[in-house]
C-alpha positions as CSV (number, residue, x, y, z in Angstrom):
1,M,0.0,0.0,0.0
2,R,1.2,3.5,-0.9
3,I,1.3,6.1,1.9
4,T,1.5,9.8,1.2
5,I,2.2,12.2,4.1
6,T,1.8,15.9,3.4
7,A,2.2,19.0,5.6
8,R,0.3,22.2,4.8
9,H,1.4,25.4,6.6
10,T,3.4,23.5,9.1
11,E,6.6,21.4,9.5
12,I,6.6,17.8,10.6
13,D,9.7,16.1,11.9
14,D,11.0,12.6,11.0
15,D,9.8,11.2,14.3
16,L,6.2,12.2,13.6
17,R,6.4,11.0,10.0
18,A,7.6,7.6,11.1
19,H,4.9,7.4,13.8
20,T,2.3,8.3,11.2
21,K,3.5,5.6,8.8
22,E,3.4,3.0,11.6
23,L,-0.1,3.9,12.6
24,V,-1.4,3.9,9.1
25,E,0.1,0.5,8.4
26,K,-1.6,-0.9,11.6
27,V,-5.0,0.6,10.6
28,A,-4.6,-0.7,7.0
29,K,-4.5,-4.3,8.2
30,I,-8.2,-3.8,9.2
31,A,-9.2,-2.6,5.7
32,R,-10.1,-4.9,2.9
33,R,-7.2,-4.7,0.5
34,P,-6.4,-0.9,0.8
35,H,-4.8,0.7,-2.3
36,H,-3.5,4.0,-1.0
37,A,-3.6,6.2,2.1
38,Q,-3.1,10.0,2.3
39,V,-2.4,11.8,5.5
40,V,-2.5,15.6,5.5
41,F,-1.3,17.7,8.5
42,T,-2.5,21.3,8.6
43,E,-2.0,24.1,11.1
44,D,-4.4,27.1,11.0
45,H,-4.4,29.9,13.6
46,G,-2.6,27.8,16.2
47,E,-4.9,24.8,15.8
48,A,-3.5,21.5,14.4
49,G,-5.6,19.3,12.1
50,V,-5.2,16.0,10.5
51,E,-7.1,14.4,7.6
52,I,-6.7,10.8,6.7
53,A,-8.1,9.2,3.5
54,V,-7.8,5.4,2.8
55,H,-8.8,4.2,-0.6
56,V,-10.2,0.7,-0.7
57,P,-11.6,-1.4,-3.6
58,R,-14.8,-0.7,-5.4
59,G,-14.1,3.0,-5.4
60,R,-14.7,3.6,-1.7
61,I,-12.7,6.2,0.2
62,H,-12.8,6.4,4.0
63,V,-12.0,9.9,5.4
64,A,-11.4,10.8,9.0
65,K,-10.6,14.3,10.2
66,A,-9.6,15.6,13.6
67,Q,-8.4,18.9,15.2
68,A,-6.5,19.4,18.4
69,A,-4.0,21.6,20.1
70,D,-1.0,19.7,18.7
71,L,-0.4,17.5,15.6
72,R,0.2,14.2,17.6
73,S,-3.1,14.3,19.5
74,A,-4.9,15.3,16.3
75,L,-3.3,12.3,14.5
76,D,-4.4,9.9,17.3
77,A,-8.0,11.2,17.2
78,A,-8.2,10.9,13.4
79,M,-6.7,7.4,13.6
80,A,-9.3,6.3,16.1
81,R,-12.1,7.6,13.8
82,M,-10.5,5.8,10.8
83,K,-10.2,2.5,12.8
84,R,-13.9,2.7,13.7
85,Q,-14.9,3.3,10.1
86,L,-12.9,0.4,8.8
87,L,-14.1,-1.9,11.5
88,D,-17.7,-1.0,10.7
89,E,-17.2,-1.8,7.1
90,K,-15.4,-5.0,7.8
91,E,-18.3,-6.2,10.1
92,T,-20.9,-5.3,7.5
93,P,-21.9,-8.3,5.4
94,R,-20.7,-8.0,1.8
95,S,-24.2,-8.1,0.5
96,K,-25.0,-4.9,2.5
97,V,-22.0,-2.8,1.3
98,P,-23.3,-0.4,-1.4
99,E,-21.5,-0.6,-4.8
100,T,-20.4,2.7,-6.2
101,R,-19.9,3.3,-9.9
């Protein structure tokens, strides 16, 4: 799976980048054959934000966003939301998952 990590209006250090990659790889194990994951770090008026998008088969994209005082806590909150979304999809019977075209 390809992982893209981007920073907008902020700088992220190598430690946070490695932590992000590790968390995304853990969460990706829950998804059904993920293709690509994008993580975008932003900082606006002193508030940190993280947006995570995981692309899975059949054209579905799971998106989780979170804002917090610092980047690391925003990342943890967004990862928790992404994990919940992917677990919900995994527990849904395949016949109930809507097909997008």
